[in-house]
C-alpha positions as a Markdown table, in Angstrom:
| # | Residue | x | y | z |
|---|---|---|---|---|
| 1 | Met | -35.1 | 2.8 | 27.8 |
| 2 | Arg | -32.5 | 0.0 | 27.7 |
| 3 | Ile | -33.2 | -0.7 | 24.0 |
| 4 | Arg | -32.5 | 3.0 | 23.2 |
| 5 | Lys | -29.2 | 2.8 | 25.0 |
| 6 | Leu | -28.2 | -0.4 | 23.1 |
| 7 | Phe | -29.3 | 1.2 | 19.8 |
| 8 | Phe | -27.3 | 4.4 | 20.5 |
| 9 | Val | -24.2 | 2.4 | 21.4 |
| 10 | Gly | -24.5 | 0.2 | 18.3 |
| 11 | Leu | -25.1 | 3.2 | 16.0 |
| 12 | Thr | -22.1 | 5.0 | 17.5 |
| 13 | Thr | -19.9 | 1.9 | 17.1 |
| 14 | Leu | -21.0 | 1.6 | 13.5 |
| 15 | Ile | -20.3 | 5.3 | 12.7 |
| 16 | Ile | -16.8 | 5.0 | 14.3 |
| 17 | Phe | -16.1 | 1.9 | 12.2 |
| 18 | Leu | -17.2 | 3.6 | 9.0 |
| 19 | Ile | -15.1 | 6.6 | 9.7 |
| 20 | Tyr | -12.1 | 4.3 | 10.3 |
| 21 | Leu | -12.7 | 2.5 | 7.0 |
| 22 | Thr | -12.7 | 5.7 | 5.0 |
| 23 | Thr | -9.6 | 7.2 | 6.6 |
| 24 | Val | -7.4 | 4.1 | 6.9 |
| 25 | Asp | -4.0 | 4.3 | 5.2 |
| 26 | Arg | -3.8 | 2.0 | 2.3 |
| 27 | Lys | -0.2 | 2.8 | 1.2 |
| 28 | Ile | 2.7 | 0.4 | 2.1 |
| 29 | Tyr | 5.7 | 1.3 | 4.1 |
| 30 | Tyr | 8.4 | -1.1 | 2.9 |
| 31 | Val | 11.7 | -1.8 | 4.6 |
| 32 | Asn | 14.4 | -3.9 | 3.0 |
| 33 | Ile | 17.2 | -5.2 | 5.2 |
| 34 | Gly | 20.1 | -7.5 | 4.3 |
| 35 | Asp | 23.3 | -8.3 | 2.6 |
| 36 | Ser | 24.3 | -8.0 | -1.1 |
| 37 | Val | 21.6 | -10.4 | -2.2 |
| 38 | Ser | 18.8 | -8.1 | -0.8 |
| 39 | Met | 20.4 | -5.1 | -2.4 |
| 40 | Gly | 19.5 | -6.3 | -5.9 |
| 41 | Val | 16.7 | -8.7 | -5.7 |
| 42 | Asn | 14.2 | -6.7 | -3.7 |
| 43 | Ser | 14.2 | -3.7 | -6.0 |
| 44 | Tyr | 11.7 | -5.5 | -8.1 |
| 45 | Ile | 9.1 | -5.4 | -5.3 |
| 46 | Asn | 9.8 | -1.6 | -4.9 |
| 47 | Glu | 9.3 | -1.1 | -8.6 |
| 48 | Tyr | 6.1 | -3.0 | -8.6 |
| 49 | Leu | 4.6 | -1.1 | -5.6 |
| 50 | Asn | 5.7 | 2.2 | -7.2 |
| 51 | Lys | 4.0 | 1.3 | -10.5 |
| 52 | Glu | 0.8 | 0.3 | -8.7 |
| 53 | Glu | 1.0 | 3.6 | -6.7 |
| 54 | Lys | 0.8 | 1.7 | -3.4 |
| 55 | Leu | 4.2 | 2.7 | -2.0 |
| 56 | Glu | 4.2 | 5.2 | 0.8 |
| 57 | Asn | 7.9 | 4.8 | 1.7 |
| 58 | Tyr | 10.8 | 2.5 | 0.7 |
| 59 | Ile | 13.9 | 2.2 | 2.9 |
| 60 | Asp | 16.9 | 0.2 | 1.8 |
| 61 | Lys | 19.6 | 2.1 | 3.6 |
| 62 | Phe | 20.0 | -0.7 | 6.2 |
| 63 | Asn | 21.5 | -3.0 | 3.5 |
| 64 | Lys | 25.3 | -3.6 | 3.6 |
| 65 | Pro | 27.3 | -5.9 | 1.3 |
| 66 | Asp | 28.8 | -8.1 | 4.0 |
| 67 | Leu | 26.1 | -7.9 | 6.6 |
| 68 | Arg | 26.0 | -10.9 | 8.9 |
| 69 | Ile | 23.4 | -12.0 | 11.4 |
| 70 | Thr | 25.5 | -10.7 | 14.4 |
| 71 | Asp | 25.8 | -7.3 | 12.6 |
| 72 | Leu | 22.1 | -7.1 | 12.2 |
| 73 | Tyr | 21.6 | -8.0 | 15.9 |
| 74 | Asn | 24.0 | -5.3 | 16.9 |
| 75 | Met | 22.3 | -2.8 | 14.6 |
| 76 | Ile | 18.9 | -3.4 | 16.2 |
| 77 | Asn | 20.3 | -3.4 | 19.8 |
| 78 | Asn | 22.2 | -0.1 | 19.2 |
| 79 | Asn | 19.2 | 1.4 | 17.2 |
| 80 | Tyr | 21.4 | 2.1 | 14.2 |
| 81 | Glu | 20.5 | 5.3 | 12.3 |
| 82 | Val | 20.8 | 6.1 | 8.6 |
| 83 | Lys | 20.1 | 9.2 | 6.6 |
| 84 | Val | 17.0 | 9.0 | 4.4 |
| 85 | Asp | 16.5 | 12.1 | 2.3 |
| 86 | Lys | 17.0 | 14.9 | 4.8 |
| 87 | Tyr | 16.1 | 13.1 | 8.0 |
| 88 | Lys | 17.6 | 10.4 | 10.2 |
| 89 | Gln | 15.8 | 7.0 | 10.4 |
| 90 | Ser | 16.5 | 4.5 | 13.2 |
| 91 | Ile | 16.2 | 0.8 | 12.5 |
| 92 | Lys | 13.7 | 0.2 | 15.3 |
| 93 | Asn | 11.4 | 3.0 | 14.2 |
| 94 | Ala | 11.5 | 1.7 | 10.6 |
| 95 | Leu | 10.7 | -1.8 | 11.7 |
| 96 | Ile | 7.8 | -0.5 | 13.8 |
| 97 | Lys | 6.3 | 1.6 | 10.9 |
| 98 | Ala | 6.9 | -1.1 | 8.3 |
| 99 | Asp | 3.9 | -2.9 | 6.6 |
| 100 | Val | 6.3 | -5.1 | 4.6 |
| 101 | Ile | 9.8 | -6.2 | 5.6 |
| 102 | Thr | 12.1 | -8.3 | 3.4 |
| 103 | Leu | 15.1 | -9.8 | 5.0 |
| 104 | Ala | 17.9 | -11.5 | 3.1 |
| 105 | Ile | 20.8 | -12.3 | 5.4 |
| 106 | Gly | 23.1 | -15.1 | 6.4 |
| 107 | His | 24.9 | -15.8 | 3.1 |
| 108 | Asp | 28.1 | -14.3 | 4.4 |
| 109 | Asp | 27.8 | -16.3 | 7.6 |
| 110 | Ile | 27.6 | -19.5 | 5.6 |
| 111 | Tyr | 30.6 | -18.5 | 3.4 |
| 112 | Gln | 32.6 | -17.6 | 6.5 |
| 113 | Lys | 31.9 | -21.0 | 8.1 |
| 114 | Ile | 32.8 | -22.8 | 4.8 |
| 115 | Asn | 36.1 | -20.9 | 4.5 |
| 116 | Thr | 37.1 | -21.7 | 8.2 |
| 117 | Ile | 36.6 | -25.5 | 7.6 |
| 118 | Lys | 39.8 | -26.6 | 6.0 |
């Protein structure tokens, strides 16, 4: 009787695992955040994923030309929202959903520090 229960539990676990493998999402949700550097460089990743038909969604609306680390910190704390297509997307939700996140930030912080040292 105990062997039947173990067999049934093992078979059920195997079936659930096989169902999961056949229904798992294999597309990539890509979020690009940063300053002016990330606005140009990371488009190559987007183009590659698009060409390979592996891209589910690409969000680059959180990029700003003069974005500093403190600005990004405030964006996340205030759950900054942008308009993507016809809906609003919050930064926290985008970061939760993302499979790939590229972050290029800090260049403007360095330039600001260099310019203040005189």
